[in-house]
C-alpha positions as CSV (number, residue, x, y, z in Angstrom):
1,M,39.0,33.2,-37.3
2,K,38.8,36.9,-38.2
3,H,41.9,39.2,-37.7
4,F,42.6,42.9,-37.7
5,D,45.6,45.1,-38.3
6,H,44.9,48.9,-38.2
7,K,48.4,49.6,-39.5
8,A,47.6,48.2,-43.0
9,T,49.4,49.9,-46.0
10,A,47.6,52.4,-48.2
11,E,47.6,49.8,-51.0
12,E,45.8,47.3,-48.8
13,A,43.3,49.9,-47.7
14,A,42.5,50.8,-51.2
15,E,41.9,47.2,-52.1
16,A,39.6,46.6,-49.0
17,P,35.8,46.5,-49.6
18,G,34.0,49.8,-49.2
19,A,35.1,53.3,-49.9
20,A,38.4,54.2,-48.2
21,P,38.3,57.3,-45.9
22,A,40.3,60.4,-46.9
23,P,44.0,60.5,-45.8
24,D,43.3,63.3,-43.4
25,A,40.4,61.3,-41.9
26,L,42.6,58.3,-41.4
27,A,45.1,60.4,-39.6
28,H,42.4,61.8,-37.4
29,L,41.0,58.3,-36.6
30,A,44.5,56.9,-35.9
31,Q,44.8,59.3,-33.0
32,C,41.8,57.4,-31.4
33,D,44.2,54.6,-30.3
34,M,45.6,57.0,-27.8
35,L,42.2,57.6,-26.2
36,D,40.5,55.5,-23.5
37,A,37.5,55.2,-25.7
38,G,36.8,52.6,-28.3
39,V,36.1,53.9,-31.8
40,V,34.4,52.1,-34.7
41,A,33.6,53.8,-38.0
42,W,30.9,52.3,-40.3
43,D,30.2,53.5,-43.8
44,A,26.8,54.0,-45.4
45,K,26.6,50.3,-46.4
46,G,27.2,49.1,-42.9
47,R,30.9,48.0,-43.5
48,C,33.7,48.8,-41.1
49,D,36.0,51.7,-42.1
50,F,38.0,51.9,-38.9
51,V,38.3,50.2,-35.4
52,N,40.9,50.9,-32.7
53,D,42.4,48.5,-30.3
54,R,40.5,50.0,-27.4
55,A,37.2,49.2,-29.1
56,V,38.3,45.6,-29.6
57,A,39.2,45.3,-25.9
58,L,36.0,47.0,-24.6
59,L,33.7,45.0,-26.9
60,E,35.7,41.8,-26.0
61,L,36.3,41.0,-29.7
62,E,39.8,39.6,-29.4
63,D,38.6,36.2,-30.7
64,Y,36.4,37.8,-33.4
65,G,39.0,40.1,-35.0
66,L,36.9,43.0,-36.3
67,K,38.7,44.7,-39.2
68,R,38.0,47.1,-42.0
69,G,35.5,45.8,-44.5
70,D,33.6,43.6,-42.0
71,R,29.8,43.9,-42.1
72,R,28.0,45.3,-39.1
73,S,25.2,42.6,-39.5
74,D,27.8,39.9,-39.0
75,L,29.0,41.6,-35.8
76,F,25.5,41.9,-34.6
77,E,24.9,38.2,-35.2
78,H,28.1,37.5,-33.2
79,F,26.7,39.6,-30.3
80,V,23.4,37.7,-30.5
81,N,25.3,34.3,-30.2
82,R,27.2,35.6,-27.2
83,G,24.1,36.9,-25.5
84,V,25.1,40.6,-25.6
85,L,22.1,41.6,-27.7
86,D,18.8,39.9,-28.7
87,A,16.9,39.9,-31.9
88,A,14.5,42.7,-30.9
89,R,17.4,44.9,-29.8
90,I,19.2,44.3,-33.1
91,E,16.2,45.3,-35.1
92,G,16.0,48.6,-33.1
93,L,19.6,49.4,-33.7
94,H,19.3,48.8,-37.5
95,G,16.5,51.3,-37.5
96,L,18.6,53.9,-35.6
97,Y,21.5,53.4,-38.1
98,R,19.1,53.8,-41.0
99,S,17.7,57.1,-39.5
100,G,21.0,58.9,-40.1
101,E,20.6,60.7,-36.7
102,P,22.9,60.6,-33.7
103,F,21.9,58.2,-31.0
104,A,23.3,56.4,-27.9
105,F,22.8,53.0,-26.4
106,E,24.3,50.7,-23.7
107,T,25.3,47.1,-23.7
108,T,26.7,44.6,-21.1
109,T,29.6,42.4,-22.2
110,P,29.7,38.7,-21.2
111,S,32.2,39.6,-18.5
112,G,29.7,42.0,-16.9
113,R,31.3,45.3,-18.1
114,H,28.7,48.1,-18.8
115,L,29.5,50.1,-22.0
116,L,28.0,53.4,-23.3
117,H,28.0,53.8,-27.1
118,K,27.5,57.2,-28.7
119,A,26.8,57.2,-32.5
120,R,27.4,60.3,-34.7
121,P,26.6,60.5,-38.4
122,R,29.6,60.8,-40.8
123,N,29.8,63.0,-43.9
124,G,28.9,60.9,-46.9
125,G,26.8,58.4,-44.8
126,G,27.5,56.0,-42.0
127,H,28.2,56.5,-38.3
128,A,31.2,56.8,-36.0
129,I,30.7,54.9,-32.8
130,V,32.5,55.9,-29.6
131,S,32.4,53.4,-26.7
132,I,33.4,54.0,-23.1
133,D,33.4,51.8,-20.0
134,V,30.8,53.1,-17.5
135,S,30.9,50.1,-15.2
136,E,32.1,52.1,-12.2
137,L,29.6,54.9,-12.8
138,R,26.7,52.4,-13.1
139,A,27.9,50.6,-9.9
140,R,28.0,53.9,-8.0
141,E,24.5,54.8,-9.3
142,L,23.2,51.3,-8.3
143,K,24.8,51.6,-4.9
144,S,23.3,55.1,-4.5
145,E,19.9,53.8,-5.6
146,E,20.0,50.9,-3.1
147,G,21.0,53.3,-0.4
148,R,18.0,55.4,-1.1
149,A,15.8,52.4,-1.1
150,R,17.1,51.2,2.2
151,A,16.6,54.7,3.7
152,E,13.0,54.8,2.4
153,K,12.3,51.3,3.8
154,M,13.8,52.3,7.2
155,E,11.7,55.5,7.1
156,R,8.5,53.5,6.4
157,K,9.4,51.0,9.2
158,L,10.0,53.7,11.7
159,G,6.7,55.2,10.7
160,V,4.9,51.9,11.3
161,E,6.7,51.4,14.6
162,L,5.8,54.9,15.7
163,A,2.2,54.4,14.9
164,R,2.2,51.1,16.8
165,L,3.8,52.7,19.8
166,N,1.2,55.5,19.7
167,S,-1.6,52.9,19.5
168,E,-0.1,50.9,22.4
169,K,0.2,54.0,24.4
170,A,-3.4,54.9,23.8
171,R,-4.5,51.4,24.7
172,V,-2.5,51.4,27.9
173,E,-3.9,54.7,28.9
174,E,-7.4,53.4,28.2
175,R,-6.6,50.3,30.4
176,Q,-5.4,52.5,33.2
177,E,-8.5,54.5,33.2
178,E,-10.6,51.3,33.1
179,L,-8.6,49.9,36.1
180,Q,-9.2,53.1,38.1
181,R,-12.9,52.8,37.5
182,L,-12.9,49.1,38.3
183,S,-11.0,49.6,41.5
184,L,-14.1,51.3,42.9
185,V,-16.3,48.3,42.4
186,A,-13.9,45.4,42.4
187,A,-14.3,44.7,46.1
188,H,-18.1,44.2,45.8
189,A,-18.3,42.8,42.2
190,K,-19.9,39.5,41.5
191,D,-17.0,38.7,39.1
192,L,-14.0,36.8,40.5
193,I,-11.2,39.4,40.5
194,V,-7.5,38.9,41.3
195,I,-4.7,41.5,41.2
196,T,-1.1,40.3,40.8
197,D,2.3,41.8,40.7
198,P,4.3,41.9,37.3
199,T,5.4,38.3,37.9
200,Y,1.8,37.1,38.2
201,R,1.9,36.5,42.0
202,V,-1.3,37.3,43.9
203,A,-1.4,40.7,45.6
204,W,-5.1,40.9,46.2
205,A,-8.4,39.0,45.5
206,N,-11.9,40.2,46.0
207,E,-14.5,38.5,48.3
208,A,-16.3,36.8,45.4
209,F,-13.2,35.0,44.3
210,R,-12.2,33.9,47.8
211,R,-15.7,32.7,48.7
212,H,-16.3,30.9,45.4
213,N,-13.1,28.9,45.8
214,G,-13.1,28.5,49.6
215,L,-9.7,30.3,49.9
216,D,-8.2,32.7,52.5
217,L,-6.4,35.8,51.2
218,E,-3.4,35.6,53.5
219,M,-3.2,31.9,54.1
220,D,-3.9,30.6,50.6
221,L,-3.4,33.4,48.1
222,L,-0.8,36.1,48.8
223,G,2.5,35.5,47.1
224,R,1.3,32.5,45.2
225,S,1.3,32.3,41.4
226,A,-2.3,33.1,40.2
227,R,-1.7,30.5,37.5
228,D,-1.2,27.7,40.0
229,V,-3.9,28.7,42.6
230,L,-6.8,26.9,40.8
231,T,-4.8,24.4,38.7
232,G,-5.7,20.7,39.0
233,P,-5.6,17.4,37.2
234,E,-8.4,18.5,34.8
235,S,-6.7,21.8,33.8
236,A,-5.6,21.6,30.1
237,P,-1.8,22.0,29.6
238,A,-2.4,23.9,26.4
239,T,-4.5,26.5,28.3
240,L,-1.9,26.9,31.0
241,A,0.7,27.4,28.3
242,R,-1.4,30.3,26.9
243,I,-1.4,31.9,30.3
244,D,2.3,31.6,30.6
245,E,2.8,33.2,27.2
246,A,0.4,36.1,28.0
247,V,2.3,36.8,31.3
248,R,5.7,36.6,29.5
249,S,4.6,38.9,26.7
250,R,2.5,41.1,28.9
251,Q,-0.5,40.7,26.6
252,S,-4.2,40.5,27.3
253,V,-5.7,37.0,26.9
254,T,-9.1,35.5,27.4
255,I,-9.3,31.8,28.1
256,E,-11.7,29.1,29.5
257,M,-10.3,26.5,31.8
258,I,-11.4,23.9,34.4
259,C,-10.5,25.2,37.8
260,H,-10.2,23.2,41.1
261,R,-11.4,24.8,44.4
262,R,-11.0,23.7,47.9
263,N,-14.5,22.6,48.6
264,G,-16.8,21.5,45.8
265,P,-16.4,19.9,42.3
266,P,-14.2,21.5,39.6
267,Y,-15.9,24.2,37.5
268,W,-15.4,26.1,34.2
269,M,-14.0,29.6,34.6
270,E,-13.8,32.2,31.8
271,Q,-10.8,34.3,32.6
272,E,-9.6,37.6,31.1
273,I,-6.0,38.4,32.1
274,I,-5.2,42.1,31.6
275,P,-1.7,43.8,32.0
276,V,-1.6,47.2,33.8
277,F,1.0,49.9,33.0
278,N,1.7,53.2,34.8
279,D,2.0,56.6,33.3
280,R,5.6,56.0,32.3
281,G,4.7,52.8,30.5
282,E,6.1,50.5,33.1
283,H,4.3,47.2,33.7
284,T,3.0,47.2,37.3
285,N,0.3,44.6,37.6
286,F,-2.0,42.0,36.0
287,I,-5.7,42.0,36.7
288,L,-7.6,38.6,36.4
289,V,-11.3,38.9,35.9
290,G,-13.2,35.6,36.0
291,R,-16.7,34.2,36.0
292,D,-18.1,30.7,36.5
293,V,-19.4,29.5,33.1
294,S,-20.1,25.9,34.1
295,E,-23.8,26.2,33.3
296,R,-23.1,27.6,29.8
297,K,-20.5,24.9,29.2
298,R,-22.9,22.2,30.2
299,A,-25.6,23.7,28.0
300,E,-23.1,23.8,25.1
301,A,-22.1,20.2,25.7
302,E,-25.7,19.1,25.8
303,A,-26.5,21.1,22.7
304,A,-23.5,19.6,20.9
305,A,-24.5,16.1,22.0
306,A,-28.1,16.8,20.8
307,R,-26.7,18.0,17.4
308,R,-24.6,14.9,17.2
309,F,-27.5,12.7,18.1
310,E,-29.8,14.4,15.6
311,E,-27.2,14.1,12.9
312,A,-26.7,10.5,13.7
313,K,-30.4,10.0,13.5
314,R,-30.6,11.8,10.2
315,T,-27.7,9.7,8.9
316,E,-29.4,6.6,10.2
317,S,-32.7,7.5,8.6
318,R,-31.0,8.2,5.3
319,M,-29.2,4.8,5.5
320,L,-32.4,3.0,6.4
321,A,-34.2,4.6,3.5
322,E,-31.4,3.6,1.2
323,F,-31.2,0.1,2.7
324,N,-34.9,-0.4,2.2
325,E,-34.7,0.9,-1.4
326,W,-31.8,-1.5,-2.2
327,L,-33.8,-4.4,-0.6
328,Q,-36.9,-3.6,-2.6
329,S,-34.7,-3.3,-5.8
330,S,-33.1,-6.8,-5.2
331,D,-34.3,-9.2,-7.9
332,T,-33.0,-12.4,-6.4
333,L,-32.2,-13.7,-2.9
334,D,-28.5,-13.6,-3.6
335,E,-28.7,-9.9,-4.4
336,L,-30.8,-9.3,-1.3
337,F,-28.4,-11.0,1.0
338,A,-25.4,-9.1,-0.5
339,V,-27.3,-5.8,0.3
340,V,-28.0,-7.0,3.8
341,S,-24.3,-7.9,4.6
342,T,-23.2,-4.5,3.1
343,F,-25.6,-2.3,4.9
344,L,-25.8,-3.9,8.3
345,G,-22.1,-3.5,8.8
346,K,-22.6,0.3,8.4
347,L,-26.0,0.6,10.1
348,L,-24.6,-1.3,13.2
349,P,-21.0,-0.2,13.5
350,G,-18.8,-2.6,15.5
351,S,-21.4,-5.4,15.2
352,S,-21.1,-8.9,13.7
353,G,-23.8,-11.1,12.5
354,A,-25.5,-13.3,9.9
355,V,-28.8,-14.1,8.2
356,Y,-29.9,-17.7,8.1
357,T,-32.6,-19.2,6.0
358,Y,-34.6,-22.5,5.9
359,P,-34.1,-24.8,3.0
360,T,-37.1,-26.6,1.5
361,T,-36.7,-29.5,4.0
362,R,-36.7,-27.1,7.0
363,D,-34.5,-29.5,8.9
364,A,-31.7,-26.9,9.5
365,L,-30.9,-23.2,8.9
366,H,-28.1,-22.3,6.4
367,R,-26.1,-19.1,6.5
368,A,-27.1,-16.8,3.6
369,C,-24.8,-13.9,4.4
370,A,-22.6,-12.5,7.2
371,W,-20.7,-9.4,8.2
372,G,-18.3,-8.3,10.9
373,A,-15.2,-9.9,12.5
374,A,-16.8,-12.6,14.6
375,A,-17.1,-16.0,13.0
376,Q,-20.6,-17.3,12.2
377,I,-21.6,-20.9,12.1
378,E,-22.4,-22.3,8.6
379,E,-25.6,-24.1,9.6
380,F,-27.5,-25.3,12.7
381,E,-30.7,-26.9,13.8
382,P,-33.6,-24.7,14.8
383,S,-33.4,-26.0,18.4
384,A,-30.0,-24.3,18.8
385,C,-31.6,-20.9,18.9
386,W,-33.7,-19.6,21.8
387,A,-35.5,-17.1,19.6
388,L,-36.7,-19.9,17.2
389,R,-37.7,-22.1,20.2
390,R,-39.7,-19.4,21.9
391,G,-41.1,-17.9,18.7
392,R,-40.0,-14.3,19.5
393,P,-36.8,-12.1,19.6
394,Y,-34.2,-13.0,22.2
395,F,-31.7,-10.4,23.5
396,Y,-28.9,-12.1,25.4
397,G,-27.2,-9.8,28.0
398,D,-30.3,-7.8,29.0
399,N,-32.0,-10.2,31.3
400,T,-31.7,-11.3,34.9
401,I,-31.0,-14.9,33.8
402,D,-29.4,-15.2,30.3
403,I,-28.4,-18.3,28.3
404,C,-26.5,-17.8,25.1
405,C,-27.7,-19.6,22.0
406,D,-25.8,-22.8,21.1
407,H,-25.3,-21.6,17.5
408,V,-23.5,-18.5,18.8
409,M,-21.3,-20.4,21.2
410,A,-20.4,-23.0,18.6
411,T,-17.8,-20.6,17.0
412,R,-16.5,-18.9,20.1
413,T,-13.6,-19.8,22.3
414,D,-13.5,-16.7,24.5
415,G,-16.9,-17.0,26.2
416,P,-20.3,-15.5,25.3
417,P,-20.5,-12.0,23.7
418,E,-21.6,-8.9,25.6
419,H,-24.9,-8.8,23.8
420,Q,-26.4,-11.1,21.2
421,Y,-29.7,-10.4,19.5
422,C,-31.6,-13.1,17.6
423,L,-34.8,-12.2,15.6
424,P,-36.9,-14.7,13.6
425,I,-37.5,-13.5,10.1
426,I,-41.2,-13.9,9.4
427,A,-42.8,-13.5,5.9
428,H,-46.5,-13.9,5.4
429,G,-46.9,-15.5,8.8
430,D,-44.2,-18.1,8.1
431,T,-40.8,-18.1,9.7
432,V,-38.3,-18.2,6.8
433,G,-35.1,-17.5,8.6
434,L,-33.2,-15.8,11.5
435,L,-31.3,-12.6,11.9
436,S,-28.4,-13.1,14.4
437,V,-26.5,-10.0,15.5
438,E,-23.6,-9.7,18.1
439,L,-23.6,-6.1,19.5
440,G,-21.2,-4.2,21.7
441,A,-21.4,-3.5,25.4
442,D,-23.1,-0.1,24.8
443,A,-26.0,-1.5,22.9
444,G,-29.4,-0.4,24.3
445,Q,-33.0,0.0,23.4
446,D,-32.3,2.2,20.4
447,T,-30.0,-0.4,19.0
448,Q,-32.6,-3.1,19.6
449,K,-35.2,-1.0,17.8
450,L,-32.8,-0.5,14.9
451,V,-32.2,-4.2,14.6
452,N,-36.0,-4.9,14.8
453,F,-36.5,-2.4,12.0
454,C,-33.9,-4.1,9.8
455,A,-35.4,-7.5,10.5
456,E,-38.8,-6.2,9.5
457,H,-37.5,-4.8,6.2
458,I,-35.5,-8.0,5.5
459,S,-38.6,-10.1,6.1
460,L,-40.7,-8.0,3.8
461,A,-37.9,-8.0,1.1
462,I,-37.6,-11.8,1.3
463,A,-41.3,-12.1,0.9
464,N,-41.3,-9.8,-2.1
465,V,-38.5,-11.7,-3.8
466,K,-40.2,-15.0,-3.2
467,M,-43.4,-13.6,-4.5
468,R,-41.7,-12.3,-7.6
469,D,-40.0,-15.7,-8.1
470,L,-43.4,-17.3,-7.8
471,L,-45.0,-15.0,-10.3
472,R,-42.1,-15.3,-12.6
473,E,-42.4,-19.1,-12.4
474,Q,-46.1,-19.0,-12.9
475,S,-45.7,-16.8,-16.0
476,T,-42.9,-18.9,-17.5
477,K,-43.9,-22.5,-16.6
478,D,-46.7,-24.8,-17.6
479,P,-48.8,-25.5,-14.5
480,L,-49.6,-29.1,-15.6
481,T,-46.2,-30.4,-16.5
482,G,-43.8,-28.0,-14.7
483,L,-42.0,-27.4,-17.9
484,Y,-41.2,-24.0,-19.3
485,N,-43.9,-22.6,-21.5
486,R,-43.9,-21.2,-25.1
487,R,-43.1,-17.6,-23.9
488,Y,-40.0,-18.6,-21.9
489,F,-38.9,-21.0,-24.7
490,L,-38.8,-18.3,-27.4
491,D,-36.9,-15.8,-25.2
492,Y,-34.4,-18.5,-24.1
493,A,-34.0,-19.9,-27.6
494,R,-33.3,-16.5,-29.2
495,R,-30.5,-15.8,-26.6
496,E,-28.9,-19.2,-26.9
497,L,-29.0,-19.2,-30.7
498,A,-27.4,-15.7,-30.8
499,R,-24.7,-16.9,-28.4
500,C,-24.0,-20.0,-30.5
501,A,-23.8,-17.9,-33.6
502,A,-21.3,-15.5,-32.0
503,Q,-19.2,-18.5,-30.8
504,G,-19.4,-20.3,-34.1
505,R,-21.2,-23.3,-32.6
506,E,-24.1,-25.4,-33.8
507,A,-27.5,-25.7,-32.1
508,A,-30.3,-28.2,-32.6
509,L,-34.1,-28.2,-32.0
510,L,-36.4,-31.1,-31.4
511,S,-40.1,-30.8,-32.1
512,F,-42.4,-33.7,-31.1
513,D,-45.9,-34.6,-30.0
514,V,-47.8,-37.7,-28.8
515,D,-49.0,-39.9,-31.6
516,H,-52.8,-40.0,-31.9
517,F,-53.2,-37.9,-28.7
518,K,-56.8,-36.8,-29.6
519,R,-57.9,-40.4,-30.1
520,F,-56.2,-41.3,-26.9
521,N,-58.1,-38.6,-25.0
522,D,-61.3,-39.6,-26.5
523,T,-60.7,-43.3,-25.5
524,Y,-59.3,-42.9,-22.0
525,G,-60.4,-39.4,-21.0
526,H,-58.6,-36.1,-20.4
527,E,-57.3,-37.3,-17.0
528,A,-55.4,-40.1,-18.7
529,G,-54.1,-37.6,-21.2
530,D,-52.8,-35.4,-18.3
531,T,-51.1,-38.4,-16.8
532,V,-49.3,-39.1,-20.0
533,L,-48.2,-35.4,-20.4
534,K,-46.9,-35.4,-16.8
535,A,-45.0,-38.6,-17.3
536,L,-43.5,-37.3,-20.6
537,A,-42.4,-34.1,-18.8
538,E,-40.6,-36.1,-16.1
539,L,-38.9,-38.2,-18.7
540,L,-37.7,-35.1,-20.6
541,Q,-36.2,-33.6,-17.4
542,K,-34.3,-36.8,-16.7
543,T,-33.1,-37.3,-20.3
544,F,-31.7,-33.9,-21.3
545,R,-28.8,-31.9,-19.8
546,Q,-29.3,-28.7,-18.0
547,A,-28.5,-26.5,-21.0
548,D,-31.1,-28.4,-23.2
549,V,-34.4,-26.7,-22.2
550,P,-37.5,-28.8,-22.9
551,C,-40.8,-26.9,-23.1
552,R,-44.5,-27.6,-23.5
553,F,-45.2,-25.6,-26.7
554,G,-49.0,-26.2,-26.6
555,G,-51.4,-29.1,-26.1
556,E,-49.4,-32.3,-26.7
557,E,-46.6,-30.5,-28.6
558,F,-43.2,-30.3,-27.0
559,V,-39.9,-28.7,-28.1
560,V,-36.3,-29.0,-26.9
561,V,-33.6,-26.5,-27.8
562,M,-30.1,-27.9,-27.6
563,P,-27.3,-25.3,-27.7
564,G,-23.9,-26.5,-28.9
565,C,-25.3,-29.8,-30.3
566,G,-24.8,-31.0,-33.9
567,E,-27.3,-33.0,-36.0
568,E,-25.8,-36.4,-35.3
569,R,-25.8,-36.0,-31.5
570,A,-29.3,-34.5,-31.6
571,I,-30.7,-37.4,-33.6
572,E,-29.1,-39.8,-31.1
573,R,-30.7,-38.0,-28.1
574,A,-34.0,-37.9,-30.0
575,E,-33.9,-41.6,-30.6
576,Q,-33.1,-42.2,-26.9
577,L,-36.2,-40.2,-26.0
578,R,-38.4,-42.0,-28.5
579,A,-37.4,-45.4,-27.2
580,A,-37.8,-44.3,-23.6
581,V,-41.4,-43.1,-24.3
582,E,-42.2,-46.3,-26.1
583,A,-41.1,-48.3,-23.1
584,L,-43.3,-46.3,-20.7
585,Q,-46.0,-48.4,-19.0
586,L,-48.5,-46.0,-17.2
587,R,-51.4,-47.2,-15.1
588,H,-54.6,-45.3,-15.0
589,S,-57.9,-46.5,-13.7
590,G,-56.7,-50.1,-13.7
591,E,-55.5,-49.9,-17.3
592,T,-52.0,-49.9,-18.8
593,L,-51.4,-46.9,-21.1
594,R,-48.9,-47.0,-23.9
595,V,-48.0,-44.1,-26.1
596,T,-45.4,-43.2,-28.8
597,I,-44.1,-40.0,-30.1
598,S,-42.8,-38.7,-33.4
599,I,-39.8,-36.3,-33.4
600,G,-38.6,-33.8,-36.0
601,V,-34.9,-32.7,-35.7
602,A,-33.5,-29.4,-37.1
603,T,-30.1,-27.8,-36.8
604,T,-28.7,-24.4,-37.4
605,G,-26.9,-23.5,-40.6
606,E,-26.5,-20.8,-43.2
607,E,-30.2,-20.9,-44.2
608,A,-31.5,-21.6,-40.7
609,S,-30.1,-19.5,-37.8
610,A,-33.2,-17.8,-36.3
611,I,-35.6,-19.6,-34.0
612,Q,-38.5,-19.2,-36.5
613,D,-36.4,-21.0,-39.1
614,L,-35.6,-23.9,-36.8
615,L,-39.2,-24.3,-35.7
616,A,-40.4,-24.4,-39.3
617,N,-37.7,-26.9,-40.3
618,A,-38.4,-29.1,-37.2
619,D,-42.2,-29.0,-37.8
620,E,-41.6,-30.1,-41.4
621,A,-39.5,-33.0,-40.2
622,L,-42.1,-33.9,-37.6
623,Y,-44.8,-34.0,-40.3
624,A,-42.5,-36.2,-42.4
625,A,-42.1,-38.6,-39.5
626,K,-45.9,-38.8,-39.1
627,D,-46.4,-39.4,-42.8
628,A,-43.8,-42.2,-42.6
629,G,-45.8,-44.1,-40.0
630,R,-45.2,-42.2,-36.6
631,N,-43.1,-43.4,-33.7
632,R,-39.9,-42.4,-35.4
633,V,-37.2,-39.6,-35.6
634,Q,-36.9,-37.6,-38.8
635,A,-34.2,-35.0,-39.5
636,A,-35.0,-31.9,-41.5
637,A,-33.9,-32.0,-45.2
């Protein structure tokens, strides 16, 4: 902790760092302790020559202990740490000290005291700093400045208020002139006009108002609140609240509300409520000017309904186009039915339904997809649906006599639905399924048309998918044997071999053909040869697992790819196949046909991982089996 004693002896002063001031100067500076100002003297090297007690108190340096010989830069660093000065301010003060010119600056102590510092250059270099407390002066200046700001703000506010009052006065005068003009024609005007007192009670109403509402001036209107005269159950509370607010604040307001008259249906009235003031600015009356706008409101409602209808139709058209696009993009029936269940729930909001299709046996219909909250039966016989019985769409709930379909009632415990629509799905003239839709009570002709449209697109999509399946099957299967052909085999084998390689599994390939098949054809004819090939195909499909794909590679040549199968297991399966073929006894034209096959077996390894390698190795093994006498299994070397 630093300390300071301004009563140090002459010997101590002489030993302190920096040049000591002259004796007369020390005597002069010593008198500064009797002043109310703080004094600090710095020499040309920035070291303290003198500091009085008042300076220590003003600068709040009691804990710092500034004394002769201390460096000004250390004091500045102390001020930075206490938050009195910042780095930028310190840099500026250093520049002022270096200039050798007089200057002044202010600081704020941590306790909030405002200090004014005046620096004067000393003979021989350095500065003498005189610090005084100007807190009260700055407080008075701040208070004076705030007072001026409040006065200016009040003056601006008064100016705005005066302008508003002048504007209000001009508006009231304009209204009074308007009322004087209107009073000449109000009695015979077609508009519905009512004049009230300041509390909004009726004082007068013109003939048009009384006649339009079937009211008598004296019996029904005088003294009553104009707000309540035409109020009824259909009058909107929010609109009545706007009237109350306008009357309370004496402000003009224009509203539209449903009014109730004595004779006739309610009607829409557009009302303008206008406050009236006299020359002295006193509120004297309200004028209510109304007109029947029921026709306009009906036209607006019809236009809005038409816009909503058109927008709904546009949305429906967009969804139908998107629905059709998704249907046509479906590659399989599973994808197609997923699209149907997704879109029909949106195209027919609030509906429930399902699509049913026939299996190959056509003995029952099975549910392909469903949507909505209502439960749908899993399967049913065709006789359980009136639409399938009658061969045309059936709409339950729209006929004089209705009988709900049994397949609909099978899952219901709360009686039949409001409307149920069943449409046979017909593709290429053949009924392939049924679209069953439960609709809400508001379903009409437009909904039926939409369901018919959906059914037509579903029918076309199903036909397209089946056609694509048929074409795909025709392009990948051998028409004689029903086995996959060479094209499909190569694609499938490449995929499976790549998968086995990625998983670190083996794969095997069998290549075989019928022994002496050309001689067999020459002896028994090509029909007998076809019989043998078909029988061999049936045997292949029974012998091998689903992952083992047998194919007719060409002529009497066959191959089987066996993913995940090692050489030992492949040879065992090949031997089973060879023995089964040898045991076949086929009858053709009264003769018993016997055939044998030779089989080559190849498996994947470091030198044979591609399908071309396996085919080449299996063919070499097959030729070795034939050279060894045929009717045998030979593994690749």
